[in-house]
N, C-alpha and C positions, 0 to 999 in steps of 0.2 A: 636903509630899508627896515621894515618891521621886524624881520628875522634878526638882523644885526642888532637892533635895539633890545629885543628879548634876550639875545645872547649877552649883550653888555650888562643887562641888569640881573643876569644869572638864572633866568628861568629855563633856558634851553642851551644846548650846545649846537652851533651851526657851523657846518663846513661846506660852503658852497662850491668847492672845487672837487675834492676827492670823495667826500661823503664818509660814512662810517661802515666798517665791515667787521663782522664777528667771525673769527677764524677757528679752524680745527674742530668743526662739528663732525660727529660720527655719521654713519649711514642714515640713522633715524634719530630725530631729536624732537623736542617739544619747545614751543615758545608760548608765552602767556600774553594774553590781551584782556585786560579787565577781568582777570581771574579765570578766563577760559583758556584751557590748554589746546593749542593747535599743533597737531603732529605734522612734521614735514619729513620727507624722505629725499635723500640726495642720490646722485648717480654713483659717486665713489663710496667705497667702504669706509673711508676716514679722511681727515684733513680737508673737509668741505668748508667753503666760505659762504657767508650769508650777508648780502647787501642790506644794510639797515636804513639807507637813505641819507639825506643831507642834514636832518635835524633830529636830535634826541632831546628828551626832557632831561634837565639837570636833576640832581637829587632834590633840590628845593622845588623845582617845577613839578616833579612827580608828587611830592608831598602836598603841594597846593592843589593839584588835580584831584587828590583824594578828598579834600575838604570843601572844594568849591562846587561840587555837584556835577562834575563832568561825567559823561556817559559814553559807552562804546558807540562807535559809528560803523554800522555794518557795511556801508558803501566803501568807507576807507579800508576796512579789513579785506573786503573782496578785492579792492585795487592792489593792496600790498601782496596778497596771496597770488593774484594773477601775475604780478610782476616777478615774484619769486619763482613761479612756475616756469616763466619764460627763461629764467636763468638756471634751471635744473633743480630747484627745490620744490618738490611736488607735495602739496598738502594732502593729508589723508584723513583728517577729521578736525573739526566739524564743518569746515568750509572747503570749497565753495558750496553754497547751498544748491542742492539739486532738486528741481521740481519735476515731477513725473505726471504724465497723464493718468487718469484713473484707468484701471483695466477695462478693456472693451468687453461689452456684453456679448455672449454668444448670440448668433442670429435668431435662435428659437426662443429667446427670453424676452418677455415684454416688461416694460417698466412698471413698477408698482409695488 
C-alpha cells in the first residue's frame, strides 16, 4: 500500500495494527499543530493516554513537510479533536470552532 511504501522510504512511521499512543499526560496538556497550540483536558488527574493514530511523520518526513509548502488542514484537525473528545481528551482551545448566531434584536428595534 501507499502507507507501507512511505514507511519503507522513511517519510512516515506506520503501524496498521496497534497505532501510536502517547502516555502519561497530566490533567491538562497542549499539543501543537503547525505552530498552533491546542489545549486538551483529560478526565484523570494524571497518567492519561492520547491516541495518535496509525501514522506519524518520521523526522525526515517532518523536515520535508516544512520545506515543501505543506499547510494545516482544518478539516483534519477537527476530525482528530473530535476523535480525541470521544476518548476523553476534551479540547479547550482553539478548536473546535464554534459558530454562533448573532444576538437577536429586541422586538422594538428596527434595522437600520
